[in-house]
N, C-alpha and C positions, 0 to 999 in steps of 0.2 A: 698585635701585641697581646701577650698572655696576662692572666691575672697577676702573676708574680712580678711582671714588669711594672704594672701600676702600683703594686705594693712597694717596689723598690723606689719609685719616684716619690711616693708619699713619705716613706721613711727618710729619704734624703732631705726633703724640704723640712720635715719635722726636726731632724738632727741639726740642720743649719739655722733655722729661724727661731726655734723655741729657746735655746740658750743665749741667743744674740743680745737681748736687752740686759740680761744679768751680767754676762761677760763684758759687755760694753761699759756698764757702770763700774765694774771692778777695774777695768783698764784705766778709766778716768781717775779713780781713786789712787791707783798705783802711780801713774805718771805725774800726778800733782802732789805726791808725797803724803797723801792722806792715809790714816791708819786703815788697814784692811785685814782680811782673814788670815793672810800669810805673814803679816808684820811680826808677830811674836817669834816666828821661826826664821824668817829671812831678813828681818831688820838688822840684827847684829852682823850677818854676812854682808849686807849692803854697806853698812858703815865701815866694815873691815876693807872692802874693795876700795872705798874712797881714801882711806888712810894709806893703803898700799900704793895707790896711784897718785897720791898727792893732790887729790881733788877737793876743793872747797865746795861742798854741796849747796851752800847757801848763796853762793855767788853766781848770779845769772850773767848771760852774755847777750850782746847785741847780735843782729843777724849776720853781720860780716864776720865777727869772731866765731860765731857758731858754725857758719859755713866753712871757715878756714879749718876749724877742728875736724869737721866732717870730712873734708877733702884730704887732709893730712892722714887721718885714720884710714881712709879708703886706699890711699896710695901705699901706706905701710902694709895694709892687708894684701894688696896686689903683689908687692915685692916679695913678701914672706911666702905667699902661696906659689909664686913663680919659682922661687928658690927650692921649695920642697919638691915640686914636680920635676925640676931639672936634676936634683940630687937624689931622687928616689932610690936609685940603685945602691947607694951607700948608707941609706938610713935604715933604722930598725923596723921590725914588724913587716918584713917582706919575705914571707916563707917561700914564695915562688921565684924569688930572685929577679923580679921584673926590673928592667932598666929605666932610666929617666926618660922623660918624653922629649921628642924633638922640639926645638925652641919655639917655633911658631905655634905648635899645638899647646905647649906649656903656657905661652902668652894668652892664647885664646881661652884656655881653660881657667887660668887665673883671673882674667877679666870677667869671664862668665860667672864664676861663683862670687866674685867681689861685688858684681852689679845685681845679684839676685836673679840672674838669667838662667844659669845652670844648663846652658847649651853644651852638648857633649858630642864632639867629633871623634869619639873613641868608644870602645866597649869597656865598661867599668871593670868587670872582674878580670879581663884579659890585659889591662893596661896599668891599673893602679894598685899599689900595695895597701895593706891595712893602714899603715901610717899615713899615706897620702889621703886615703878615704876619710879617716877619722880625725887626724890632726889638721890636715890641710883643708879638705872640703867640708868636713863636719863643723869646724869652727866658723867658717864662712857661712854655713847654712844657718847659724844662729845670729851672727852679727850683721849680716847683710839685711835680713828682714827687720832687725832691730833698728838699723839706720833708717829704713823706710818708715817705720813706726815713729821714730823721732822726728822726721821731717813732717809727717802728718800732724803730730802734736804741736809743732812750731806753727804750722798753718792755722790750726784751730786757735792757738793762743793769739795769733795775729788778728784773727777776726774777733775774738772775744775780748781782748784787752783794749785799753784806750789810753792815749797820751803817754806812751812809754816806749823806750828804745830797747827794752830787755824782753827776750822771748824764751828764756830757759837756759839750761846748761847741757851741752851735748853729751858730756861724759856721764852726767847723772841720768839723762833720758836713756842713753844706750844701756847703762847698767840695769836700770829698772825694767826695761823692755825684755832683756835677756833673763834676768833673775826671777821676776814675778810672773811674767806672761808666758814666755816660750819654754823655759825649763820645766815648770810643773806640768804643763799640758803634754809636753813631749814624753815625760816620764810615764804618765798614765797611758798614752797611746803605745809607747814602746813595750810596756808590760803586757798590754792587750795583744800586740802583734806576736810577742814571744809565746804567749798562751796559744795563739792560733797556728804557730809552727814556723814563724820567721826565725832564722838562725841569728844568734848573738854570741859569737865565739871568736877566739883567736887561734883556733886549731888550723892545721894545714888543710889544704884542699883534700877532699876525699877522693880516692882512686878506686875504680871498680872495673869489672870486666863485663861487657854487654853480652846479650844472648848470642850475638854473632861472633863473639870472641875478641872484639876490639877493646883496647884500653880507653877508659873514660875518666876524665878529671872533673870532679863535681865541686864547683866553687862554694866556699863558705865565707865566714867573716862576721864582723860586728854589724850586721845589716839592720836589725830592728831599730836600733837607736838612730841610724841615719835615715831610715824611711820615715820615722815619726817626725823628724824635723823637716825633711824634704816636703812633707805634706802640710804640716801646720805652719811652716815658714814660707809657704808658696815658693819653694825652691824648685823641686821637680827632678833634680839630677838623680838618675837611677844608680843604685849600688851595683846592679847587674845590667848588662847591655840592653836587654829588651824591657827594662824598667818594670812597671807593675803588671806586665804580662808574664813575668817570670814567677813560677809557683813559690819560690823562696821569698819574693817580695810581697806577693799577694796570694796566699795559699787557700783562701776560702771565701765564700760569699759574704761572711761577716767582715772579714778584713777588707774586702772590696768596698762594702758599704761605708765602713768607718774611714777608710783612706780617702774616698772621694768626698765625703762630707767634711773631712778635716781641711780640705783645700779652702773651703769658703767659711769655715767656722770663725776665724779671727777677722777676716775682711768684713763679714756681716756684722760682727760685734762692734767694729770700729765706727760703723754708721751711727750707732747709739752713743758711742763715746763722743762723737762730734756734737750730738744733741745736748749732752751734759755740759760740754764746754760753753756752748752758746746759750745754755739754759732754755732750750726750746726743742723738745722732742718731736714737735710737729715737723721740724726740718729733717729730722732723722727719718720719719715715716715717708716724707716726700722723696728723699733720696733712695730709700729702700724700694719704694714703689717703682721708681724709674729703673733701677737695676733689675728688679724682678720682671718688669715688662720686657726689657731687652733680652733677658736670659730666657724667659719662657718662649719668646718668638724664635730665638735661635735654636733652642732645644726642639721645638715643634717642627721647624723646617728640617733639621738634621734627622729626627726620627722618621719623618715622612719620606725623606730622600732615601734613607737606608733600608726602609721596608718595601721599596719599590722593586719589582722584578727587573732583571737586566734586559734592556731593549735589544741587545745583540742576540738574545736567545728567544725572542718573541715568536719566531716562526717554527720553533722546534716543538715536537709533541712531548713536552715535559712539563711537570707541575713546578711552578716557581713561587718562591717566597722572597723574603729579604735575603740579601747576600751576606754570608758569614766570612767571605774572603777578608783576611786581615783583622777580623774581629776576635775578641776574647770568647772563644767558643764555650768555655766553662760557664760563662754568665749570660751570654746572649747578646743580641743586637742592641737592645735598649740600654744595657749596662755600659756597653762600649760607646754608644752615642752620648749618654749622660756624662761619662768621664771626658770625652773629647770636648764637649761644650763647656764643662766646668773648668777644665784645666786651662782653656784659652780665654774664658771669661775672667779668670784670675791669671796672675803671671806665674803659673806653676810649671806647666810644661811636662809633667809626668804623664804617662800614657798607659792604658791597658789594652790598646789596639793600635794598629798601624794606620795613621791618618792618610798615608799614601794610597791605601787600598779602599778608602771611602769613595762613594760616588762623587761625581763632580760637584753637585750642590752640597752634599754632606761634608765634603772637604773644604768647601768655600766658607761655611759658617765659622769653623774655628779660625780660619785665616782672617775673616772679617772682624771677628771679636778682637783679634790682636791689632788690626788696623785702626780700630777705634781708640787705641791706646790702653787697652785692657782696663777700662773703667767700669765694666759690669762686675762689680765687687772688686776685681783686681787683686794685686798683691797686698801683703801686709803693709798698710800705710800707703803704698804707692797707688793702689786702686782708688782710694777715697780722695787723695789729694789731686789725682787726675780728674776725677768726677767733679770736684769743687772748682777746678779750672773751667770746666764746661758750664758750671753753675754761674760763674762770674761772666763768662761769655754770653750766656743766655740773658742774664740781667742787663748786660750792656746793650744787646740787641733789642731787648724790650724797652729800654730807655730811649733808644733811637726811634722806635716805632711810635712812642707816645709823647716824644718831645720833652722828656724829663732827664735830669742828671741821674745816671745809673748809680744805684746804691744797693748794698747787700747787708742786711741785718744792721742797718744804721751806719755803715761805712761807705762813703762815696768812692766810686771808682773814677780816678782821674787819668790824665794822659800817660803818666808813668806806668801805672798798673796795666793799662790797655796795651801799651807797647810790649810789656813783658808777656802778657797773655798771647799776643800775636807771635812772639818769638817761640813759645811752646808749640804753637800750631805748625811750625816748620820742622819740628823734630822728626816725626814719623815720615813725612814726604822725603826728607833728605836721606834718612837711613834706608828707606824701602825703595823708593822710586829711583833716586840718583845712584845709590850703591848697586842695586839689583840691575839697573840699566847698564852700568859699567861692567858688571860681571858677565852678563849674557852677550855683550858686544865684543868681548875679547875671546879669541879662539881657545886659549889655554883654560881659563876659568869656565867657559861654557861647556867644556868637555866633561865637567862634573855632572851634567844633566844626563840621566840614563834613559829617559823616555823622549821620543820625538813629539813635536807638535805642541798643542795647548797644555797637555799634562806636564810635559817637560818644563815649560815656562812656569807652571804653577809650582813645581818643585823649587826652582830658584827663588820665585817670589815669596813662597812660604818661608824659606830659610832666612832671607833678609828681613822679612816681617817679624819673624820670631826673635831674631837677634835684637832688632831695634826696639821691639816691645818688651824686651827683657823677659821673654817667655821660656824658650829653650826647647820646645817641641819641634818636630821636623817631619817633612815628607821623607820617609826613610830611603827612598831611592836616590836622593841627592848626595853625591860624593863630596862632602864638605871638608874633609881632611886634606887640604892642599895648602901650601904657603899663602897663596892669594886669598882664599876664602877664610883661612884662619885669621889673617891680619885684617881683612875688610870687615868680616862679621864682628871681630873684636872691637874695631873702631865703631861700628854701628851700635854695639852694646854700650860702649862708653857714652856715645851721644844720646842714646835712649835713656840712660840713667841720669846723667848730670845735665843734659839739656832740659830736663824738667826740674831737677832738684834746685839748681842755682836760681833760676827765675822765681821759683816758688818761695825760696828763702827771702829773696828781695821783696816780693809782694807781701809776704808775712811781716817783714820789718816795716814796710811802708804803711800797711793797714794798722799795725799795732801803735804807730805814732799818731794816728788820726783820732780825733774825738768821735764819740759815738752819738749820732743824732737819734732822738727818740722816734720810734715808729709811730706814725699817725694814720689817720683814715685814708690819706692819699698815698701812702706807701704801697709799693708794688708787693703783693703777697707772694711769698716763695715757699708755700707749704700746701697749696691746694691742688686739685686736679688740673686746673689751667696751667699752673707752673710745671707740673709733671709732664703735661703734653708738650709745652714749649721746650722744656729741657730735653725730652726724648727726640723731638724734631731737630733741635740744635745739634745733638750728638750725631744723628744720622746724616744730616745735611752738611754740617761743617766738618765733622770728623770722618765720615764715611765716603762722601761724594768724591773726595779727592782721589780715591783709589778705584772708582768705577771703571775708568778705561783699562787699568791693569787687570782688574777682575774680568773684564770683557774679553781680554786676550787669553786669559787662563781658564778658570773653571767654567765661566759662562759659555765660552766658545766650545769647550769640551762637552758640556751638557747638550748644547744644540747639535753638535756633531753626532753624539750618541743617539739622539732622537731621530736623526736622519739616517742612521745605520752606517755611519762612516767609522 
């Protein structure tokens, strides 16, 4: 690694961690309706939204009513986006006259953006009009992370409140998340990206003649605004087909740094938001320490793997360094590895390099990050509520080991909560192992694999892991745009989204109704190094060990074969 690579890593951690406590406190103020720095400007607009929607902002909901509103909103979003994609050919802002999508692809894409997955089995600039990108995908890029943030806030309230059946108002939480958190940050990032050279225009595609005399169509569009929310909202869907490896999406080293740091900006801040809800920032520091340990380990392994010489060329009289195959050559190996680990530690899925070209171990780490449920920072809201599920599991296991009734921050975990926790542990295995196993066992779907052997298996495994984890990145060699994969990955994305959200809502409602016992000298501490160690081991053993056999058939087998020269 060069000096500039260490500078990049340092700048990345500074941009993510330094603003986190301040932004976390601001988000808590916003979501609880407290006066904040933006209230004088956005307060009247917020109240106007409630009047327009007929929402009583003072009326809170129980968890069932809240969950029903959330599911109804998500279903309406799915239907609306599906209709836009199908009718694209007759809708405005379509200068290239692009037709509507095939119905299974439209279904897959609508599910993808509604669930904050942003899986793309198509090339953005070649398949979607400006209207579909901006009104269809752009709207979902705002509301889907806002839904995740709302669910996290409900979970925080469930832990913090006592003896109540109310956990907030979905429509109020959704409005505040979009209006105060996502929109202002996206406006700032979009302006920065325009300054760096990202297009933001409704002009037709530019046409040019190459030096060889061929005609070339250069895609344009309102890209900067879409890229800002795809990063800050942990969405990841690229405006252009090659995502942030495209010079129009990511034109400079500064845009590369700000875009990759933006992925973790809000997820890191939400850790401190949780601390403000439970009035104990020590809990935030423990969760952040766990996330950083897992993130740094993954980043270290990926950097080490990508800087190793290719063993297949070991006997040749050539000087070898790390492989730039598939990397973003403008920024180097370290920048590509950092982005790969960051985008899969969060549920972002944007890329500035092709993960399919990484070494076997380098490609395994992004896959493993997703298999954990993307709780290493994770998506907006989704990452932290996934981490808190592991916290409750760790507390339950600790209670079993010492013979005490498990409790977290004064709330006892009883049989109902434990059953719901176990249900969430089945989500990733069903979506990844069951669905992927079905896909590779059938001749037709298995034909989407373009590489033989272990790497080909990794392509399919990565695709279904990405879908179920609501990530959206891919091993590029996998031909996902078939009716079978469109429907099956679409179903995996739905299970990966609502298989967590609905149990979490039920747990939040149950915890909110409980009394809060005062913490005493005999209470199990959940903020020190011992708990950080227990939580880390719980994540790796309970969350990751499930997938060890599948990893052994894919990237581990590929790595061992490379070492043997096969």
